[in-house]
C-alpha positions as CSV (number, residue, x, y, z in Angstrom):
1,M,55.6,92.8,184.2
2,P,54.7,96.2,185.7
3,A,55.7,99.3,183.9
4,I,57.6,102.1,185.6
5,V,56.9,105.4,183.9
6,G,58.3,108.9,184.6
7,A,56.6,112.2,183.8
8,V,54.0,112.1,181.0
9,N,52.6,115.1,179.1
10,V,49.4,114.6,177.2
11,N,48.5,117.5,174.9
12,S,45.2,116.1,173.5
13,I,43.3,112.9,173.0
14,G,40.8,112.5,170.1
15,N,37.2,111.6,170.4
16,S,37.6,107.9,170.1
17,G,41.2,107.7,171.5
18,I,42.6,105.8,174.4
19,F,45.4,106.8,176.8
20,H,46.7,104.1,179.0
21,I,49.9,103.6,181.0
22,G,50.7,100.2,182.3
23,D,49.8,96.6,181.5
24,V,46.8,96.0,179.4
25,F,45.3,92.9,177.7
26,Q,43.1,94.5,175.1
27,M,42.0,98.1,174.3
28,S,39.2,98.8,171.7
29,P,38.0,102.4,171.3
30,V,34.4,102.7,170.1
31,S,32.6,105.6,168.5
32,S,29.5,106.3,166.5
33,A,28.4,109.2,164.3
34,K,25.3,110.1,162.3
35,T,25.7,111.8,158.9
36,F,23.0,113.6,157.0
37,A,23.6,114.2,153.3
38,G,21.4,115.0,150.4
39,S,21.2,113.1,147.1
40,G,24.5,113.2,145.2
41,S,26.6,114.1,148.2
42,F,28.9,111.2,148.3
43,N,29.6,110.8,144.6
44,T,33.3,110.2,143.8
45,G,35.1,109.8,140.5
46,D,36.1,111.8,137.5
47,Y,33.6,113.9,135.6
48,V,30.6,113.3,137.8
49,S,27.5,115.2,136.7
50,V,24.6,115.4,139.2
51,S,21.3,117.1,138.6
52,N,19.2,117.6,141.8
53,T,16.5,120.1,141.1
54,N,14.4,119.6,144.2
55,S,16.6,117.8,146.7
56,Q,15.8,117.9,150.4
57,T,17.4,116.0,153.3
58,N,15.1,115.1,156.2
59,T,17.1,115.4,159.4
60,Y,14.2,114.8,161.8
61,D,14.9,111.8,164.0
62,Q,12.2,111.0,166.5
63,D,14.1,108.4,168.6
64,I,16.7,109.6,171.2
65,N,19.5,107.0,170.8
66,D,20.4,105.4,167.5
67,Q,23.5,103.4,168.5
68,P,24.6,103.8,172.1
69,V,28.2,103.1,172.8
70,A,28.0,102.8,176.6
71,L,29.1,99.3,177.7
72,N,29.7,98.3,174.1
73,M,32.8,96.1,174.5
């Protein structure tokens, strides 16, 4: 059944958000991100002790696309 919508005010839409008015069967937003972190960066818990004397994070990436999201349905 078609929808009848009045005035709509959109303030903002997030990076992987979808705004749609009307009938729709399926919507699936897709996003990808690359995160660089050194050793001991994602430790969680109580009383974590990390000793990283000479820690370096290599952020050089020679390829152009890692995970393209174009036409990823």
